[in-house]
C-alpha positions as CSV (number, residue, x, y, z in Angstrom):
1,M,-0.3,0.0,-0.1
2,I,1.4,3.5,-0.8
3,L,0.3,6.1,1.7
4,G,-0.3,9.7,0.3
5,I,0.2,12.5,3.5
6,S,-1.4,16.0,2.6
7,G,0.3,18.4,4.8
8,S,-1.9,21.5,4.2
9,P,-4.7,22.7,6.2
10,R,-6.4,23.6,3.0
11,K,-8.3,22.0,0.3
12,Q,-6.5,23.3,-2.3
13,A,-3.4,23.0,-4.7
14,T,-1.5,20.4,-2.2
15,E,-4.7,17.9,-1.9
16,Y,-5.2,18.2,-5.5
17,V,-1.5,17.1,-6.7
18,L,-1.4,14.7,-4.0
19,R,-4.2,13.0,-5.3
20,E,-3.3,13.3,-9.0
21,S,0.0,11.4,-7.7
22,L,-2.1,8.8,-6.1
23,N,-4.2,8.2,-9.1
24,M,-0.9,7.6,-11.2
25,L,0.2,5.1,-8.7
26,E,-3.5,3.5,-9.0
27,E,-2.9,3.4,-13.0
28,K,0.1,1.5,-12.4
29,G,-1.5,-1.4,-10.2
30,F,-0.6,-0.1,-6.5
31,E,-3.2,0.4,-3.7
32,T,-2.9,3.9,-2.3
33,E,-4.6,5.3,0.6
34,F,-5.1,9.2,1.3
35,F,-4.7,10.8,4.9
36,G,-5.0,14.6,5.0
37,L,-3.9,16.9,7.7
38,R,-6.7,19.5,7.0
39,G,-9.1,19.3,9.8
40,K,-6.9,17.0,11.8
41,N,-6.0,17.5,15.6
42,I,-2.3,16.4,15.8
43,S,-0.1,18.2,18.4
44,P,3.4,18.7,18.4
45,C,5.9,16.0,19.7
46,R,6.3,17.0,23.8
47,H,9.5,15.2,23.8
48,C,9.0,13.8,27.0
49,D,10.4,10.4,26.3
50,Y,7.2,8.7,27.6
51,C,6.7,6.7,23.9
52,I,10.6,5.5,25.1
53,R,9.4,4.3,28.3
54,K,6.1,2.8,27.2
55,K,6.2,2.1,23.9
56,E,3.4,4.4,22.8
57,C,2.6,8.3,22.4
58,I,1.2,9.8,25.5
59,V,-0.8,12.1,23.4
60,K,-4.2,10.7,22.1
61,D,-5.3,12.6,18.9
62,D,-5.7,12.1,15.3
63,M,-2.1,10.5,15.0
64,Q,-3.2,7.3,16.3
65,D,-5.1,6.7,12.9
66,L,-2.0,7.5,11.3
67,Y,0.6,5.3,12.8
68,P,-1.0,2.2,11.7
69,L,-1.0,3.5,8.4
70,I,2.7,4.4,8.2
71,T,3.4,1.2,9.6
72,A,1.7,-0.8,7.0
73,A,2.8,1.4,3.9
74,N,5.3,0.2,1.7
75,G,6.0,3.4,0.2
76,I,4.6,6.9,1.4
77,V,4.3,10.2,-0.5
78,M,4.5,13.5,1.6
79,A,3.1,16.4,0.2
80,T,3.8,20.1,1.7
81,P,2.6,23.6,0.8
82,V,5.6,26.1,1.4
83,Y,5.5,27.7,4.4
84,N,8.1,30.5,5.0
85,G,10.8,28.7,2.8
86,G,10.0,25.5,4.0
87,L,7.2,22.7,5.0
88,S,4.1,22.9,7.0
89,A,4.1,23.0,10.6
90,Q,1.5,20.4,10.1
91,L,3.7,17.9,8.4
92,K,6.3,18.5,10.5
93,A,4.2,17.6,13.7
94,V,3.6,14.3,12.1
95,M,7.5,13.8,11.4
96,D,8.4,14.6,15.0
97,R,5.5,12.5,16.3
98,C,7.0,9.4,14.4
99,R,9.5,9.3,17.2
100,A,6.9,7.0,19.0
101,L,6.8,4.7,16.2
102,G,11.0,4.7,16.2
103,A,10.5,4.0,20.0
104,I,8.2,0.8,19.4
105,N,10.8,-0.3,16.4
106,F,13.6,1.4,15.4
107,D,13.6,0.2,11.8
108,F,9.7,1.1,11.4
109,M,10.7,2.8,8.1
110,R,13.3,0.8,7.0
111,Y,13.4,0.0,3.2
112,K,10.1,1.8,2.6
113,V,10.2,3.9,-0.4
114,G,9.4,7.8,0.0
115,M,8.9,10.3,-2.3
116,A,8.2,14.8,-2.0
117,I,5.9,17.0,-3.1
118,S,5.8,20.6,-3.0
119,V,3.7,23.4,-3.9
120,G,4.7,27.1,-3.6
121,G,2.8,30.1,-4.5
122,D,6.3,31.6,-6.0
123,R,7.8,29.8,-8.8
124,I,10.9,29.8,-6.5
125,G,9.5,30.0,-3.1
126,G,11.1,27.3,-1.1
127,Q,9.9,24.2,-2.9
128,E,13.4,22.6,-2.8
129,L,13.9,23.4,0.7
130,A,10.5,21.9,1.6
131,I,11.3,18.9,-0.4
132,Q,14.7,18.4,1.6
133,Q,13.3,18.4,5.0
134,I,11.1,15.7,4.0
135,L,13.7,13.9,2.3
136,T,16.1,14.1,5.6
137,F,13.0,12.6,7.5
138,Y,13.3,9.6,5.1
139,I,17.0,9.5,5.5
140,L,16.7,9.6,9.5
141,T,14.0,6.8,9.4
142,G,15.9,4.5,7.2
143,A,13.4,5.2,4.5
144,I,14.8,5.3,0.7
145,P,14.3,8.7,-0.5
146,V,13.5,9.0,-4.5
147,S,13.6,11.8,-6.7
148,G,12.5,12.2,-10.0
149,G,16.0,12.6,-11.5
150,A,17.7,15.2,-13.6
151,Y,16.2,17.8,-15.6
152,G,13.2,18.9,-13.9
153,A,12.5,16.9,-11.1
154,N,16.1,16.7,-9.4
155,L,14.8,16.3,-5.6
156,G,11.1,15.2,-6.5
157,A,8.2,16.8,-7.7
158,N,7.3,20.8,-7.1
159,F,4.6,23.1,-8.3
160,W,3.8,26.8,-8.5
161,S,0.5,27.4,-7.7
162,Q,0.1,31.2,-7.9
163,D,-1.6,30.7,-4.7
164,T,-4.4,29.5,-6.7
165,L,-5.8,25.8,-7.6
166,K,-6.2,27.2,-11.0
167,G,-2.5,28.0,-11.3
168,V,-1.3,24.5,-9.9
169,K,-3.6,22.6,-12.6
170,E,-1.9,24.7,-15.3
171,D,1.4,24.4,-13.9
172,D,3.0,21.9,-16.9
173,Q,6.3,21.9,-15.7
174,G,5.2,20.9,-12.0
175,F,3.0,17.8,-13.8
176,R,6.2,17.1,-15.6
177,S,8.1,16.6,-12.6
178,L,5.2,14.6,-10.9
179,R,5.4,12.2,-13.5
180,K,8.9,11.8,-13.4
181,T,8.8,11.3,-9.8
182,V,6.1,9.0,-9.7
183,K,7.7,6.8,-12.6
184,R,11.0,6.5,-10.4
185,F,9.0,5.8,-7.0
186,A,7.0,3.2,-8.5
187,A,10.0,1.4,-10.1
188,F,11.7,1.2,-6.9
189,I,9.1,-0.2,-5.0
190,E,8.6,-2.7,-8.2
191,N,12.3,-3.7,-7.5
192,F,11.8,-4.2,-3.8
193,E,8.6,-6.1,-4.3
194,M,10.5,-8.7,-6.6
195,K,13.4,-9.1,-4.3
196,K,11.4,-10.0,-1.3
């Protein structure tokens, strides 16, 4: 199963692009699951170490619905709007709260494949910095970060929304980067499935 996590608090461009990526993956035969952070109650990590001692997170909120999806996924697609040159606070909270999964099983992300999507209101608005933060999370947790490769998707899929849903739908370069990234992401997962 491929899990798509939308880090946007709004139903706009980021959710749209993530759903498009999941549609592309479904066309390639993958089962997908969408999890949007819009309207969810996910608190920041308290770094209280309760999870280290008790093997569960002390905070009982909507993250409890996401933990089993992350654990079950073979691949994860994280999508974020760009806020102040980086990823959204909502998506960062998810990453930080995954500390509890690491306390239960240090290798909870080991060999999962991860890709990143960012959507910025400006053409050069921090998309690559936001993607780097997502890829860093994958690296730190043992997942395999996948980009779309050179010539348009060096780190992953990135979009220029011009602060509108219409803008992102018309971003041909963004969709080119998405198609390239989805293609490589799918190939990595298929390779791992064949070797199991």
